[in-house]
MARVEX-537498 format. One line per 3 residues: for each residue z, x, y of N, C-alpha, C. Coordinates in nm, 2 decimals. Layout:
<nodes>
Z:X:Y:Z:X:Y:Z:X:Y; ...
</nodes>
This chain:
<nodes>
-10.38:9.25:7.79:-10.30:9.29:7.68:-10.28:9.44:7.68; -10.16:9.50:7.67:-10.14:9.64:7.67:-10.18:9.70:7.54; -10.22:9.82:7.54:-10.26:9.89:7.42:-10.13:9.93:7.34
-10.15:9.94:7.21:-10.03:9.98:7.13:-10.00:10.13:7.16; -9.88:10.16:7.19:-9.85:10.30:7.22:-9.87:10.39:7.10; -9.89:10.52:7.12:-9.94:10.61:7.01:-9.85:10.62:6.89
-9.72:10.63:6.90:-9.63:10.64:6.79:-9.63:10.51:6.71; -9.62:10.40:6.78:-9.62:10.27:6.71:-9.75:10.25:6.63; -9.86:10.29:6.70:-9.99:10.28:6.63:-10.00:10.37:6.51
-9.95:10.49:6.52:-9.95:10.59:6.41:-9.87:10.54:6.29; -9.75:10.48:6.32:-9.67:10.42:6.22:-9.73:10.31:6.15; -9.80:10.22:6.22:-9.88:10.11:6.16:-9.98:10.16:6.07
-10.06:10.26:6.12:-10.17:10.32:6.04:-10.12:10.39:5.91; -10.01:10.47:5.92:-9.96:10.54:5.81:-9.91:10.44:5.70; -9.84:10.34:5.74:-9.79:10.24:5.65:-9.90:10.17:5.57
-10.00:10.13:5.65:-10.11:10.06:5.59:-10.19:10.15:5.49; -10.21:10.27:5.54:-10.28:10.37:5.46:-10.21:10.40:5.33; -10.07:10.42:5.34:-9.99:10.44:5.22:-10.00:10.33:5.12
-10.00:10.21:5.18:-10.01:10.09:5.09:-10.14:10.08:5.01; -10.25:10.12:5.08:-10.38:10.12:5.02:-10.39:10.22:4.91; -10.33:10.34:4.94:-10.33:10.45:4.84:-10.24:10.41:4.72
-10.13:10.35:4.75:-10.03:10.30:4.65:-10.10:10.20:4.56; -10.18:10.11:4.62:-10.25:10.00:4.54:-10.36:10.06:4.45; -10.43:10.16:4.50:-10.54:10.22:4.43:-10.48:10.30:4.31
-10.37:10.37:4.33:-10.31:10.45:4.22:-10.25:10.35:4.12; -10.20:10.24:4.16:-10.14:10.15:4.07:-10.25:10.09:3.98; -10.37:10.07:4.03:-10.48:10.02:3.95:-10.52:10.12:3.84
-10.49:10.25:3.86:-10.51:10.35:3.76:-10.39:10.38:3.68; -10.29:10.29:3.69:-10.17:10.31:3.60:-10.07:10.41:3.66; -10.08:10.45:3.78:-9.99:10.54:3.84:-9.90:10.47:3.95
-9.77:10.48:3.93:-9.68:10.41:4.02:-9.61:10.52:4.10; -9.64:10.53:4.23:-9.59:10.64:4.31:-9.44:10.61:4.34; -9.39:10.49:4.32:-9.25:10.47:4.35:-9.16:10.54:4.25
-9.22:10.58:4.14:-9.14:10.66:4.05:-9.10:10.80:4.11; -9.18:10.85:4.20:-9.14:10.97:4.27:-9.10:10.96:4.41; -9.16:10.86:4.48:-9.14:10.85:4.63:-9.04:10.74:4.67
-9.02:10.64:4.58:-8.93:10.54:4.61:-8.79:10.59:4.60; -8.69:10.52:4.67:-8.56:10.57:4.68:-8.48:10.52:4.56; -8.45:10.62:4.47:-8.37:10.59:4.35:-8.22:10.59:4.38
-8.15:10.52:4.29:-8.00:10.53:4.29:-7.96:10.67:4.29; -7.86:10.71:4.37:-7.82:10.85:4.38:-7.77:10.91:4.25; -7.72:10.83:4.15:-7.67:10.88:4.03:-7.78:10.87:3.92
-7.90:10.83:3.95:-8.01:10.82:3.86:-8.07:10.96:3.85; -8.13:10.99:3.73:-8.20:11.12:3.71:-8.32:11.14:3.80; -8.38:11.03:3.85:-8.50:11.04:3.93:-8.47:11.06:4.08
-8.35:11.06:4.12:-8.31:11.06:4.26:-8.35:11.20:4.32; -8.40:11.20:4.44:-8.43:11.32:4.51:-8.40:11.29:4.66; -8.34:11.38:4.73:-8.30:11.35:4.87:-8.42:11.33:4.96
-8.53:11.38:4.92:-8.65:11.36:5.00:-8.69:11.21:5.00; -8.65:11.14:4.90:-8.68:10.99:4.89:-8.62:10.91:5.00; -8.52:10.96:5.07:-8.46:10.89:5.18:-8.56:10.88:5.30
-8.66:10.97:5.30:-8.76:10.97:5.40:-8.89:10.90:5.35; -8.93:10.93:5.23:-9.06:10.88:5.18:-9.06:10.73:5.14; -8.94:10.67:5.11:-8.94:10.54:5.06:-8.98:10.44:5.16
-8.96:10.47:5.29:-8.99:10.37:5.40:-9.14:10.36:5.43; -9.22:10.44:5.36:-9.36:10.42:5.38:-9.43:10.36:5.26; -9.35:10.31:5.17:-9.40:10.23:5.05:-9.37:10.09:5.06
-9.45:10.00:5.00:-9.42:9.86:5.01:-9.46:9.79:4.87; -9.38:9.69:4.84:-9.40:9.63:4.71:-9.51:9.52:4.70; -9.55:9.47:4.81:-9.66:9.37:4.81:-9.72:9.36:4.95
-9.83:9.29:4.95:-9.90:9.28:5.08:-9.82:9.20:5.18; -9.74:9.10:5.13:-9.65:9.02:5.21:-9.54:9.10:5.27; -9.49:9.19:5.19:-9.38:9.28:5.23:-9.43:9.37:5.34
-9.55:9.42:5.33:-9.61:9.51:5.43:-9.64:9.43:5.55; -9.70:9.31:5.54:-9.74:9.23:5.66:-9.62:9.20:5.75; -9.51:9.15:5.69:-9.40:9.11:5.78:-9.33:9.24:5.84
-9.32:9.35:5.77:-9.27:9.47:5.83:-9.36:9.52:5.95; -9.49:9.52:5.92:-9.58:9.57:6.03:-9.59:9.47:6.14; -9.58:9.35:6.12:-9.58:9.25:6.22:-9.46:9.27:6.32
-9.34:9.29:6.26:-9.23:9.31:6.35:-9.24:9.44:6.42; -9.29:9.55:6.36:-9.31:9.67:6.42:-9.41:9.66:6.54; -9.52:9.59:6.51:-9.62:9.57:6.62:-9.56:9.48:6.73
-9.48:9.38:6.70:-9.43:9.29:6.80:-9.32:9.36:6.89; -9.24:9.44:6.84:-9.13:9.50:6.91:-9.14:9.65:6.94; -9.21:9.72:6.85:-9.21:9.86:6.85:-9.28:9.92:6.98
-9.39:9.85:7.03:-9.45:9.90:7.15:-9.36:9.90:7.27; -9.29:9.79:7.29:-9.20:9.78:7.40:-9.09:9.89:7.40; -9.03:9.90:7.28:-8.92:10.00:7.26:-8.97:10.14:7.28
-9.10:10.17:7.23:-9.15:10.30:7.25:-9.17:10.33:7.40; -9.22:10.23:7.48:-9.24:10.25:7.62:-9.11:10.27:7.69; -9.01:10.21:7.64:-8.87:10.22:7.70:-8.81:10.36:7.67
-8.81:10.40:7.54:-8.74:10.52:7.50:-8.83:10.64:7.52; -8.96:10.63:7.52:-9.05:10.75:7.51:-9.09:10.78:7.37; -9.20:10.85:7.35:-9.26:10.87:7.22:-9.17:10.94:7.13
-9.12:11.06:7.17:-9.04:11.14:7.08:-8.91:11.07:7.04; -8.85:11.01:7.14:-8.72:10.94:7.11:-8.74:10.82:7.02; -8.85:10.75:7.04:-8.87:10.63:6.96:-8.90:10.67:6.81
-8.98:10.78:6.79:-9.00:10.83:6.66:-8.87:10.87:6.59; -8.79:10.94:6.67:-8.66:10.98:6.61:-8.58:10.86:6.58; -8.58:10.76:6.66:-8.50:10.64:6.64:-8.55:10.57:6.51
-8.68:10.55:6.50:-8.74:10.48:6.38:-8.70:10.55:6.25; -8.71:10.69:6.25:-8.68:10.76:6.13:-8.53:10.76:6.10; -8.45:10.77:6.20:-8.30:10.77:6.18:-8.26:10.63:6.12
-8.32:10.52:6.18:-8.29:10.39:6.12:-8.33:10.38:5.98; -8.45:10.43:5.95:-8.50:10.43:5.81:-8.41:10.50:5.71; -8.38:10.63:5.75:-8.29:10.71:5.66:-8.15:10.65:5.65
-8.10:10.60:5.77:-7.97:10.53:5.77:-7.97:10.41:5.68; -8.07:10.33:5.68:-8.08:10.22:5.59:-8.08:10.26:5.45; -8.15:10.37:5.41:-8.14:10.42:5.27:-8.00:10.46:5.23
-7.93:10.53:5.33:-7.80:10.58:5.30:-7.70:10.46:5.27; -7.71:10.36:5.35:-7.63:10.24:5.34:-7.66:10.17:5.20; -7.78:10.16:5.17:-7.82:10.10:5.04:-7.76:10.18:4.92
-7.77:10.31:4.94:-7.71:10.40:4.83:-7.56:10.38:4.82; -7.49:10.36:4.93:-7.34:10.34:4.93:-7.31:10.21:4.86; -7.39:10.10:4.90:-7.37:9.97:4.84:-7.39:9.98:4.69
-7.50:10.04:4.64:-7.53:10.05:4.50:-7.42:10.13:4.42; -7.37:10.24:4.49:-7.27:10.32:4.42:-7.14:10.23:4.41; -7.10:10.16:4.51:-6.99:10.07:4.50:-7.01:9.96:4.39
-7.13:9.91:4.39:-7.16:9.81:4.29:-7.15:9.87:4.15; -7.20:9.99:4.13:-7.20:10.06:4.00:-7.05:10.07:3.95; -6.96:10.11:4.03:-6.82:10.13:3.99:-6.75:10.00:3.98
-6.77:9.91:4.07:-6.70:9.78:4.07:-6.73:9.70:3.94; -6.86:9.71:3.90:-6.90:9.63:3.78:-6.87:9.71:3.65; -6.82:9.83:3.67:-6.78:9.91:3.55:-6.89:9.97:3.47
-7.01:9.98:3.53:-7.12:10.03:3.46:-7.10:10.18:3.41; -7.01:10.25:3.48:-6.99:10.39:3.44:-6.92:10.40:3.31; -6.88:10.29:3.25:-6.81:10.29:3.12:-6.91:10.27:3.00
-7.03:10.24:3.03:-7.13:10.21:2.93:-7.24:10.31:2.92; -7.29:10.33:2.80:-7.40:10.42:2.78:-7.53:10.34:2.75; -7.52:10.21:2.72:-7.64:10.13:2.69:-7.62:10.00:2.78
-7.74:9.94:2.81:-7.74:9.81:2.89:-7.82:9.71:2.81; -7.77:9.59:2.80:-7.84:9.48:2.73:-7.92:9.41:2.84; -8.05:9.42:2.83:-8.14:9.36:2.93:-8.18:9.22:2.90
-8.13:9.17:2.79:-8.17:9.04:2.74:-8.27:9.04:2.63; -8.36:9.13:2.63:-8.46:9.15:2.53:-8.45:9.27:2.44; -8.37:9.37:2.50:-8.35:9.49:2.42:-8.24:9.57:2.49
-8.20:9.67:2.42:-8.10:9.76:2.47:-8.17:9.88:2.54; -8.12:9.92:2.66:-8.18:10.02:2.74:-8.07:10.13:2.77; -8.10:10.26:2.75:-8.01:10.36:2.79:-7.97:10.35:2.94
-7.85:10.38:2.97:-7.80:10.36:3.11:-7.88:10.44:3.20; -7.92:10.56:3.16:-8.00:10.65:3.25:-8.13:10.58:3.29; -8.20:10.52:3.19:-8.33:10.46:3.22:-8.31:10.33:3.31
-8.19:10.26:3.28:-8.16:10.14:3.36:-8.14:10.18:3.51; -8.07:10.28:3.53:-8.04:10.32:3.67:-8.16:10.37:3.74; -8.26:10.42:3.67:-8.38:10.46:3.74:-8.46:10.34:3.79
-8.43:10.22:3.74:-8.49:10.10:3.79:-8.44:10.05:3.92; -8.32:10.11:3.97:-8.26:10.07:4.09:-8.34:10.15:4.20; -8.45:10.09:4.25:-8.53:10.16:4.34:-8.56:10.08:4.47
-8.55:10.14:4.58:-8.57:10.07:4.71:-8.69:10.13:4.78; -8.77:10.04:4.83:-8.89:10.08:4.91:-8.91:9.99:5.03; -8.98:10.03:5.13:-9.01:9.95:5.24:-8.96:10.00:5.37
-9.02:9.96:5.48:-8.98:10.00:5.62:-8.89:9.90:5.68; -8.84:9.81:5.60:-8.76:9.70:5.66:-8.64:9.75:5.73; -8.57:9.85:5.68:-8.45:9.90:5.75:-8.48:9.95:5.88
-8.59:10.03:5.89:-8.63:10.09:6.02:-8.67:9.98:6.12; -8.74:9.88:6.06:-8.79:9.77:6.15:-8.67:9.68:6.20; -8.57:9.67:6.12:-8.45:9.60:6.16:-8.38:9.68:6.27
-8.39:9.81:6.27:-8.34:9.89:6.37:-8.41:9.87:6.50; -8.55:9.86:6.49:-8.63:9.83:6.61:-8.59:9.70:6.67; -8.57:9.60:6.59:-8.53:9.47:6.63:-8.40:9.47:6.71
-8.31:9.55:6.65:-8.18:9.57:6.72:-8.19:9.63:6.85; -8.28:9.73:6.86:-8.30:9.80:6.99:-8.35:9.70:7.10; -8.44:9.61:7.05:-8.49:9.51:7.15:-8.38:9.42:7.20
-8.29:9.38:7.11:-8.17:9.30:7.15:-8.08:9.37:7.24; -8.06:9.51:7.22:-7.97:9.58:7.30:-8.03:9.62:7.44; -8.16:9.66:7.44:-8.22:9.70:7.56:-8.27:9.58:7.65
-8.30:9.47:7.59:-8.35:9.35:7.66:-8.28:9.23:7.61; -8.14:9.23:7.63:-8.06:9.12:7.57:-8.09:8.98:7.62; -8.14:8.97:7.74:-8.16:8.84:7.80:-8.31:8.80:7.80
-8.39:8.88:7.74:-8.53:8.84:7.72:-8.54:8.73:7.61; -8.62:8.62:7.64:-8.63:8.51:7.55:-8.74:8.52:7.45; -8.71:8.48:7.33:-8.80:8.48:7.22:-8.82:8.33:7.18
-8.95:8.29:7.16:-8.98:8.16:7.12:-8.98:8.15:6.96; -8.89:8.08:6.91:-8.88:8.06:6.76:-8.99:7.97:6.71; -9.03:8.00:6.58:-9.13:7.91:6.52:-9.06:7.78:6.47
-8.95:7.80:6.40:-8.88:7.68:6.34:-8.73:7.70:6.37; -8.67:7.62:6.46:-8.73:7.52:6.54:-8.80:7.59:6.66; -8.90:7.52:6.72:-8.97:7.59:6.84:-8.89:7.58:6.97
-8.79:7.66:6.97:-8.71:7.67:7.09:-8.69:7.81:7.14; -8.67:7.84:7.27:-8.65:7.97:7.32:-8.51:8.02:7.29; -8.49:8.15:7.26:-8.36:8.20:7.23:-8.35:8.34:7.29
-8.24:8.37:7.36:-8.22:8.51:7.41:-8.22:8.61:7.30; -8.27:8.73:7.33:-8.28:8.83:7.22:-8.15:8.87:7.16; -8.04:8.87:7.24:-7.91:8.92:7.19:-7.86:8.82:7.08
-7.89:8.69:7.10:-7.84:8.59:7.01:-7.94:8.59:6.89; -8.06:8.61:6.91:-8.16:8.61:6.80:-8.12:8.73:6.70; -8.10:8.85:6.76:-8.06:8.96:6.68:-7.93:8.94:6.60
-7.83:8.89:6.68:-7.70:8.86:6.61:-7.71:8.76:6.50; -7.80:8.66:6.52:-7.82:8.56:6.41:-7.89:8.62:6.29; -7.98:8.71:6.31:-8.05:8.78:6.20:-7.95:8.87:6.13
-7.86:8.94:6.20:-7.76:9.02:6.13:-7.67:8.94:6.05; -7.63:8.82:6.10:-7.54:8.73:6.03:-7.60:8.68:5.90; -7.73:8.64:5.91:-7.80:8.59:5.79:-7.81:8.70:5.69
-7.84:8.82:5.73:-7.85:8.93:5.63:-7.71:8.96:5.56; -7.61:8.95:5.64:-7.47:8.98:5.59:-7.44:8.87:5.49; -7.46:8.74:5.52:-7.43:8.63:5.43:-7.52:8.64:5.30
-7.65:8.67:5.32:-7.74:8.68:5.21:-7.70:8.80:5.11; -7.64:8.90:5.17:-7.61:9.02:5.08:-7.50:8.98:4.98; -7.42:8.88:5.02:-7.31:8.84:4.93:-7.34:8.71:4.85
-7.42:8.62:4.92:-7.44:8.49:4.86:-7.56:8.48:4.77; -7.66:8.56:4.80:-7.79:8.55:4.72:-7.79:8.65:4.61; -7.88:8.63:4.51:-7.90:8.72:4.40:-8.04:8.76:4.39
-8.11:8.77:4.51:-8.25:8.81:4.51:-8.27:8.96:4.50; -8.39:9.00:4.51:-8.42:9.14:4.49:-8.45:9.21:4.63; -8.38:9.16:4.73:-8.39:9.22:4.86:-8.28:9.31:4.90
-8.31:9.42:4.96:-8.21:9.52:5.00:-8.14:9.48:5.13; -8.06:9.38:5.13:-8.00:9.33:5.25:-7.91:9.44:5.32; -7.84:9.52:5.24:-7.76:9.62:5.30:-7.84:9.74:5.36
-7.96:9.75:5.32:-8.05:9.85:5.38:-8.09:9.79:5.52; -8.12:9.66:5.53:-8.15:9.60:5.66:-8.03:9.62:5.76; -7.91:9.59:5.71:-7.79:9.60:5.79:-7.77:9.75:5.83
-7.80:9.84:5.73:-7.78:9.98:5.76:-7.87:10.03:5.87; -8.00:9.98:5.87:-8.09:10.02:5.98:-8.04:9.97:6.11; -7.98:9.85:6.12:-7.93:9.81:6.24:-7.80:9.88:6.28
-7.72:9.92:6.18:-7.60:9.99:6.21:-7.63:10.13:6.27; -7.72:10.20:6.21:-7.75:10.34:6.25:-7.83:10.33:6.39; -7.91:10.23:6.41:-7.97:10.21:6.54:-7.87:10.18:6.65
-7.77:10.10:6.62:-7.67:10.07:6.72:-7.59:10.20:6.75; -7.56:10.28:6.65:-7.48:10.40:6.67:-7.56:10.50:6.75; -7.69:10.51:6.72:-7.78:10.61:6.80:-7.80:10.57:6.94
-7.82:10.44:6.97:-7.84:10.40:7.10:-7.71:10.42:7.18; -7.60:10.39:7.12:-7.47:10.41:7.19:-7.44:10.56:7.22; -7.48:10.64:7.13:-7.46:10.78:7.15:-7.55:10.83:7.26
-7.68:10.79:7.26:-7.77:10.83:7.37:-7.72:10.78:7.50; -7.67:10.65:7.51:-7.63:10.59:7.63:-7.50:10.66:7.68; -7.41:10.70:7.59:-7.29:10.77:7.64:-7.32:10.91:7.68
-7.41:10.98:7.61:-7.45:11.11:7.64:-7.51:11.13:7.78; -7.60:11.04:7.81:-7.68:11.05:7.93:-7.63:10.95:8.04; -7.53:10.87:8.01:-7.46:10.79:8.11:-7.57:10.70:8.18
-7.65:10.64:8.10:-7.76:10.55:8.16:-7.74:10.41:8.12; -7.78:10.32:8.20:-7.80:10.18:8.16:-7.91:10.17:8.06; -7.91:10.06:7.99:-8.01:10.04:7.89:-8.15:10.03:7.94
-8.16:9.99:8.07:-8.30:9.98:8.13:-8.34:10.11:8.20; -8.26:10.21:8.18:-8.29:10.33:8.26:-8.34:10.45:8.17; -8.39:10.41:8.05:-8.44:10.52:7.96:-8.56:10.60:8.02
-8.65:10.53:8.10:-8.76:10.60:8.15:-8.73:10.71:8.25; -8.63:10.68:8.34:-8.58:10.78:8.43:-8.52:10.89:8.36; -8.44:10.86:8.25:-8.38:10.96:8.17:-8.48:11.05:8.10
-8.59:10.99:8.06:-8.70:11.06:8.00:-8.76:11.17:8.09; -8.78:11.13:8.22:-8.83:11.22:8.32:-8.73:11.33:8.35; -8.60:11.29:8.35:-8.50:11.39:8.38:-8.49:11.50:8.27
-8.51:11.46:8.15:-8.51:11.55:8.03:-8.62:11.65:8.04; -8.73:11.62:8.11:-8.84:11.71:8.12:-8.84:11.80:8.25; -8.73:11.78:8.33:-8.73:11.84:8.46:-8.75:11.99:8.47
-8.69:12.06:8.37:-8.69:12.21:8.38:-8.83:12.26:8.35; -8.91:12.18:8.28:-9.05:12.23:8.24:-9.16:12.16:8.31; -9.13:12.07:8.41:-9.23:11.99:8.47:-9.31:12.07:8.57
-9.43:12.03:8.60:-9.51:12.10:8.70:-9.47:12.05:8.84; -9.52:12.12:8.94:-9.49:12.09:9.08:-9.53:11.95:9.11; -9.65:11.90:9.06:-9.69:11.77:9.08:-9.60:11.67:9.02
-9.55:11.69:8.89:-9.45:11.60:8.83:-9.32:11.60:8.91; -9.28:11.71:8.96:-9.15:11.71:9.04:-9.17:11.63:9.17; -9.29:11.64:9.23:-9.31:11.55:9.35:-9.31:11.41:9.32
-9.38:11.38:9.21:-9.38:11.24:9.16:-9.25:11.18:9.13; -9.16:11.27:9.06:-9.03:11.22:9.02:-8.94:11.20:9.15; -8.96:11.28:9.25:-8.88:11.26:9.37:-8.91:11.13:9.44
-9.04:11.09:9.43:-9.08:10.96:9.50:-9.04:10.84:9.41; -9.04:10.86:9.28:-9.03:10.74:9.19:-8.89:10.73:9.13; -8.80:10.83:9.16:-8.66:10.81:9.10:-8.59:10.71:9.19
-8.53:10.61:9.12:-8.46:10.50:9.19:-8.33:10.48:9.12; -8.24:10.42:9.20:-8.11:10.37:9.14:-8.12:10.23:9.10; -8.05:10.19:9.00:-8.05:10.05:8.96:-7.99:9.96:9.06
-8.06:9.85:9.10:-8.01:9.76:9.21:-7.88:9.70:9.16; -7.79:9.68:9.25:-7.66:9.62:9.22:-7.64:9.50:9.30; -7.55:9.42:9.25:-7.52:9.29:9.33:-7.45:9.32:9.46
-7.49:9.27:9.57:-7.43:9.29:9.70:-7.40:9.15:9.75; -7.28:9.14:9.80:-7.24:9.01:9.85:-7.11:9.01:9.93; -7.07:8.89:9.98:-6.95:8.88:10.06:-6.88:8.76:10.00
-6.78:8.71:10.08:-6.70:8.59:10.03:-6.78:8.47:10.02; -6.90:8.46:10.08:-6.98:8.34:10.08:-7.10:8.35:9.99; -7.15:8.47:9.96:-7.28:8.49:9.89:-7.28:8.61:9.81
-7.34:8.60:9.69:-7.36:8.72:9.60:-7.50:8.72:9.56; -7.57:8.83:9.58:-7.71:8.83:9.55:-7.73:8.83:9.40; -7.84:8.77:9.35:-7.87:8.76:9.21:-7.91:8.90:9.16
-7.86:8.94:9.05:-7.89:9.07:8.99:-8.00:9.06:8.90; -8.10:9.15:8.91:-8.22:9.14:8.81:-8.17:9.17:8.67; -8.23:9.10:8.58:-8.21:9.13:8.44:-8.29:9.25:8.40
-8.27:9.31:8.28:-8.34:9.43:8.24:-8.49:9.42:8.24; -8.54:9.31:8.19:-8.68:9.29:8.18:-8.75:9.29:8.32; -8.69:9.21:8.42:-8.74:9.20:8.55:-8.74:9.34:8.62
-8.63:9.41:8.60:-8.62:9.54:8.67:-8.72:9.64:8.61; -8.74:9.64:8.48:-8.84:9.73:8.42:-8.98:9.70:8.46; -9.01:9.57:8.47:-9.15:9.53:8.50:-9.18:9.56:8.65
-9.08:9.54:8.74:-9.10:9.57:8.88:-9.11:9.72:8.90; -9.02:9.80:8.83:-9.03:9.94:8.84:-9.16:10.00:8.79; -9.21:9.95:8.68:-9.34:9.99:8.63:-9.46:9.96:8.73
-9.45:9.85:8.79:-9.56:9.81:8.89:-9.55:9.90:9.01; -9.43:9.93:9.06:-9.42:10.02:9.17:-9.46:10.16:9.14; -9.42:10.21:9.02:-9.46:10.34:8.97:-9.61:10.36:8.96
-9.67:10.25:8.91:-9.82:10.26:8.90:-9.88:10.27:9.03; -9.83:10.19:9.13:-9.88:10.19:9.27:-9.86:10.33:9.33; -9.74:10.39:9.30:-9.71:10.52:9.36:-9.80:10.62:9.30
-9.83:10.61:9.17:-9.93:10.71:9.11:-10.06:10.70:9.18; -10.11:10.58:9.21:-10.24:10.56:9.27:-10.24:10.62:9.41; -10.13:10.60:9.49:-10.13:10.66:9.62:-10.12:10.81:9.62
-10.04:10.86:9.53:-10.02:11.01:9.52:-10.15:11.08:9.47; -10.22:11.01:9.38:-10.35:11.06:9.34:-10.45:11.07:9.45; -10.44:10.97:9.54:-10.53:10.98:9.65:-10.50:11.09:9.75
-10.36:11.11:9.76:-10.32:11.22:9.85:-10.36:11.36:9.79; -10.35:11.37:9.66:-10.39:11.49:9.59:-10.54:11.52:9.61; -10.62:11.42:9.60:-10.76:11.44:9.60:-10.81:11.46:9.75
-10.76:11.38:9.84:-10.82:11.38:9.98:-10.72:11.42:10.09; -10.60:11.44:10.06:-10.50:11.47:10.16:-10.43:11.35:10.21; -10.31:11.37:10.28:-10.23:11.26:10.32:-10.30:11.18:10.43
-10.38:11.24:10.51:-10.45:11.17:10.62:-10.56:11.07:10.57; -10.59:11.08:10.44:-10.69:10.99:10.39:-10.63:10.85:10.37; -10.50:10.84:10.37:-10.43:10.71:10.35:-10.45:10.63:10.48
-10.46:10.50:10.46:-10.46:10.40:10.57:-10.32:10.39:10.62; -10.30:10.33:10.74:-10.16:10.31:10.79:-10.08:10.22:10.70; -10.14:10.12:10.64:-10.07:10.03:10.55:-10.03:10.11:10.43
-10.12:10.19:10.38:-10.08:10.27:10.26:-9.97:10.37:10.29; -9.97:10.43:10.41:-9.86:10.52:10.44:-9.73:10.45:10.45; -9.73:10.33:10.51:-9.61:10.25:10.52:-9.56:10.21:10.37
-9.66:10.17:10.29:-9.62:10.14:10.15:-9.56:10.25:10.08; -9.62:10.37:10.09:-9.57:10.49:10.03:-9.43:10.52:10.08; -9.41:10.51:10.21:-9.28:10.54:10.26:-9.18:10.44:10.21
-9.22:10.31:10.20:-9.13:10.20:10.16:-9.08:10.23:10.01; -9.18:10.26:9.93:-9.15:10.27:9.78:-9.06:10.40:9.76; -9.09:10.51:9.84:-9.02:10.63:9.82:-8.87:10.62:9.87
-8.84:10.53:9.95:-8.70:10.52:10.00:-8.62:10.44:9.91; -8.67:10.38:9.80:-8.59:10.30:9.71:-8.51:10.39:9.62
</nodes>
């Protein structure tokens, strides 16, 4: 089993730590969501910093568990694909984007329902000033950012199969993600629960936009983020890194065929797994060369090094 990559591990730790602190303070009668939760933009308690802080607060242990489970399940793979810095940027952009979309929806709801025409709100048991009522419109949780991570999995590994729990059948990631988005969109209009469905959709929307922008900017296939990561470091890499890059840089295999036969093209997951295995073997051989010289390689190892470097 692979170790959890550093950024994913840090995000898991920070969210759990924040929830523990949040719970301890609540036991003392202090609710940190009053300051750090994302308030409605027209409320007195709104602060732009809340667009960042709200994603590290959770309303219950169940809320925390499901968000962290999805981050643990998909975050590590996406971090290995995008790289640490880019994955952290992606996670935060999805979280902030989710908050922005939730604010847009709440603003639309505020004016559509005509709440701007009232100074008091009847809560059923008492009358509440509109300002105090709007302060209750608070969003917390990393769900939007986690939905963005889920979308990245569907975009970068569209044909990877996921085993559903109910019903227990395999489903390709692209259909799984599309189904989740459809359920969220329907729930946003059909349900009257206390779930920020438009924040979930907003996280996916901003994630989709960012991945498309990155892909267009660097003109890479979805499975080529690792090579792009190395290219972005080229100007500052050491001589050893440059030698390693020269041996490990590969073009994506394409379908080759004639009128009678067309070769099967690898899907993203197969290509990434094969590339990682070959890169690991290349590292091992080059480390041996660095320690003991090229002549320390056996004839088989020399042929293997030559074979991998020609790809």
